[in-house]
N, C-alpha and C positions, 0 to 999 in steps of 0.2 A: 118604678123600679129603681131600688137602691144599687149604686154603683161605689165601686171602691176607689176613692180619690178624686172623682168628678160627679157633676151633677148629672140626674137622670137625663139620658137621651136614647132615643130610636136609632138603629144603624140598619142601613140597607144590606141584607144578606143575600141579596138575589144573584150578585155576581162578584167575583173576588176582585176588590179594587186594586188597581195598581198604585204604589206608593212609591215615593222617591227612592233612589238607590237600588232598583231592580229588585224591591221586597214587595210581596202580595200578603193581603191580609187573609189569614185561615177563617173562613165563617164558622160562627158557633155552631152551626148544625154539623159541622165535619169533625170537631173536637173529640168525639166518641170514636173515631176512626183511627186505625194504624196508619202512619206513625204519630199523628198528633198526640193521640193520649199517652203516649211515653215522654213528654215533655213537660217540664214543671217551671212555674214562676216561684223562685226563692224570695222569700221575704224576712228579713230578721233585723234586730236590733242590738246595739250593745253599747257599753261605754268604753270611749278611747282612754286607754290608760296613759297616754302621753298628756292630753289637756282636761280630761274628766269629761269630755263632752259626750252626750248619748248619741249615737250616730243610726240612721236608718238605711238600710241597703235592699236593693233590689238585683236580682241576677236569674240567671237560667241554669237549669239541670235537665238531666234525663235519665231514663231508667235504663241499665245495663243489666241488671238482674232484679230480681222480686224484690230484694231489700236493698239494692245498691243504686244510688244516685251518683252520676258523674257530674263534675262541674269544673271550674278553675280555682287552683288553690287561694288564689286572691280574693275570691269570694267567701272563704270559711276564715280569714283572718283580721283582725282589726290593724289598725297603724303601728301598733306596739308590737305585734306578732302574737297575739293572744287569739286562740280559737274562740269564735263567736257560736255560742250553741243555741241562743235563744232565736231558733227560726223554724218556718214551715215552709214546705214545698208543696204548691197546688197545682196538682196535675189536671189537666183540662182546663187551666184558667182562663175565664172569660170576662173578668171584671166585674162579675155579679155577685153580690154576696149572698152566701147560703147556699150556693149551686155546686159546691164541689164535694164529690162523694169519695174523691181520692186525695187525702192529704198527709203527706209525710210529716212526721214531727218526733219530738223527743229521740234523737239520734242516739244509737247505741255506741257507736265510734266514729271516728275520721280516719281516713286513709291518706297520706301524704308523703312525700318527699322531705325529709329532713333539711336536704339540701338546698330546698326552697328559700329557707330562712338562713341568708349569708351572716347575718349579724344584726346590730342593733347600731344606729347612728348616735353621733354626740348629743342629737336633739331627742333621742330616745324613740327615732322611728323605725321600723323593720326595713332592713336592705334585702331585696328579693332577688332571686335569681329565676329569670323567665324560662328557662331551659327546663325547670322542674314545676311549672305552673299547671298542676293538675291535681284533682284531689277526688276523693269519693266519700260520700256519706253513707252509712250503715243503718238503716232504720230499724227498729226493734220488731217489725213485722213487716210481712209481705205487704207491698202497694200495687204492684203490677205482676199479672200472671207471667210465668217465665217465657211461656211462647209469645207474650205480647210485647217483650222488651227489643229493643234494639238489638242486632248482633254487633259483633266488634271484629274489627281486622287490622293488621300491621302494615300491610302492603299498600302502598299508595306512591303514585309515580306522576310527575308533571305533566300537565294536561288531560290528567284525568278529571273527570266531573265530580262536582262537590256540591252537595246540598246541606242546606241549614234550617234550623227551626228555632226561633227565640223571640223574647219580648223587648224590642228596642224602645229605649224612653222616648225617643223623638218622634214616635208615631203612637197616636191614640194614648198618651201619656204614659206609656209602658203597659197598658191594661190588656192589650190583645196579642195574640200569637201570630208572627210573621214567619212566611218560609221564602227562601231565595235559593237560586242556584247559581255556581260559578264554576271556575277552572281552577286548578291546582296550577301555581305559578313557579314554586320551588319547595324542595324538599330536603331536611338535613336529618341528621340522626334523631333529633328530639323535636324539632320544629318543622312548620310548614307555612306557606303564605298561598294566597289565592286571589283572585280578581273576579271582577264582574258583579259586585253587589256592595253595597255600603253596609256599615254597621254603626252601632252606637251603645253608649252606656245601657247595661240592662240585658244585653246580649252575651256577655260574660258568661262562660260555662255552656253555651248552645253546643250541640253535637254537630260535626262535621262527618257526614256519611256518604256512602257511595249509592249507586241506584239499586243495589242489592238490599239497602236498609242496614248495612254494617257501619257502625261509626269508627272512624280511624283516627279522629282528633276531637280536640275541644276548643272552641274559639276563646281566645284570651286577652287580645289587644286591637285596639284601633290600628288602622294600617293594614287590615286584613291578614292577621297571624295568629296562629294557634298551636297548641301542644299535640303533638302525635300521640296517640294509644300504640306505643312501640312495641317490638316483641316482647322485651321484658315486662313491661306493664301487663301484656294481655297474658302471658303466661303465668305470672304470680296471681293474677285474679283467678285463672282456671285452676290454676292447682290448690287454691284456697278455697274453692267451691263458691266464689262470688258469682261466677256466671258460668 
């Protein structure tokens, strides 16, 4: 069986294996179940306008609407502040080529805060404001049915339970979906922090959601922090018919 990025291997799917950092592998047999099918592995490439190099990126996104994929803003910009449009979102990604029936591609538009782009450094690099590190990709067609998307909520408090799903690059080469549960440790108007599980590259853009499957944030940075889906974002998405 051909796999993306690694040699063929047989994986034991009998038990969810424990992994480092309180993260658990989601068996491939479960990927068609809610909420796992709402999560996508983002893969894209683009030319860095600063040095001309072609860069390959991976991240995580999740379905908040039939055509709406939420992620972190730093997942859609290159180092010079240009939107990278050459990417696909593989929902139910399991590392095996040719098995994805839900693929988001050819984005219709991107939604993000202009305030995220604070400016350009003397070296031509984008200066970012992490308080606005949230973005949405609008696909040209429906990918996930509306009743099958994660919900959204703006209310979150310290000590609330927090769940996440993503594709960490330090486990299985980033080819498999992992779940984790933690606790909210701090909340501000735009940001939140959490404890009790580890994160790695590739998990940026992962949903942060409660036990009612309502997403209230997006994982953005190592050190266990993310961007809230605050009331302003939630209201705007609702009033514009995206969720």
